[in-house]
C-alpha positions in Angstrom: 105.2 125.5 100.0 105.8 127.8 97.4 108.0 126.7 94.9 109.6 129.2 91.8 107.4 127.5 89.2 104.5 128.1 91.2 105.2 131.9 91.4 105.9 132.0 87.8 102.9 130.3 86.8 100.8 132.7 88.9 102.6 135.9 88.1 101.7 134.8 84.2 98.4 134.6 85.3 98.0 130.8 86.1 95.9 129.9 88.7 97.0 127.2 90.9 95.2 124.4 91.8 95.7 120.6 93.6 92.9 118.6 91.7 93.0 116.4 95.5 91.1 119.4 96.3 88.4 119.5 93.9 85.3 116.5 93.7 85.4 115.4 90.1 82.4 117.6 89.2 84.6 120.9 90.2 87.5 119.3 88.6 85.5 118.5 84.9 84.5 122.4 85.6 87.8 123.7 86.2 89.7 121.9 83.4 86.5 122.4 80.6 87.3 126.4 81.5 91.2 126.4 81.1 93.2 127.5 78.6 96.2 125.8 79.6 97.7 123.5 81.8 100.6 123.0 82.7 101.0 119.8 85.1 103.7 117.1 86.6 103.2 113.7 85.3 100.9 111.8 87.0 97.1 110.4 87.5 95.7 114.3 87.6 96.7 115.0 83.9 93.9 112.3 83.2 91.6 115.0 83.5 93.3 116.6 80.5 90.1 115.1 78.7 88.0 117.6 80.1 89.9 120.6 78.3 88.0 121.9 75.1 90.0 120.5 71.8 92.8 123.2 70.7 93.6 124.5 74.2 97.4 123.4 75.2 98.5 121.0 77.8 102.6 121.1 78.9 103.5 118.2 81.0 106.5 118.1 83.2 108.2 114.6 83.1 111.4 113.2 84.6 113.9 112.6 82.5 113.9 108.9 82.8 109.7 108.6 82.4 109.3 107.1 79.0 105.9 107.0 79.3 104.0 109.0 77.0 100.3 108.1 78.1 99.2 111.9 78.1 100.9 113.0 74.7 98.6 110.1 73.5 95.5 111.7 75.3 95.9 114.5 74.5 95.9 113.6 70.8 92.8 111.7 71.2 91.1 114.5 72.4 92.8 116.9 69.9 95.0 119.2 72.6 97.8 120.9 72.0 100.4 118.9 74.0 104.4 120.3 75.0 106.1 118.2 77.6 109.5 119.7 79.5 112.1 117.1 80.6 113.0 117.8 84.2 115.9 117.1 86.3 115.1 115.0 89.3 117.0 114.0 92.7 117.8 110.5 91.2 115.0 108.8 92.3 113.0 106.8 89.5 110.1 108.9 88.5 107.9 107.9 90.1 109.1 108.9 93.6 111.0 111.4 92.5 112.0 115.8 93.2 111.7 117.3 90.1 113.4 120.8 88.9 111.8 122.5 86.7 113.8 124.9 84.7 111.6 128.4 84.3 113.6 129.6 81.8 112.3 126.6 79.3 109.2 126.3 80.7 108.5 130.0 80.0 109.3 129.6 76.3 107.1 126.7 75.8 104.3 129.0 77.4 
């Protein structure tokens, strides 16, 4: 499924990737070459540690998610960190479907 945020990002020149489709070595290369990463809160964002200093990561977070581990990781690796709180379907943030406010995401990019 292609969602509207994926289409918007692709139209802005972003490459849409699913890290689970890549080996660890390939993930390291992808993130080290990235100028900016936009991703949903989750284990895949751990790979931001392979980004070059001063590049930007935007974390999409469920509103009820009060874990700031990727903010801390971004600070540790001297990355520019931004986040967008997203509405959910009411499930716990661990299982929720999130709705990304496209206009707000564009303003962060």
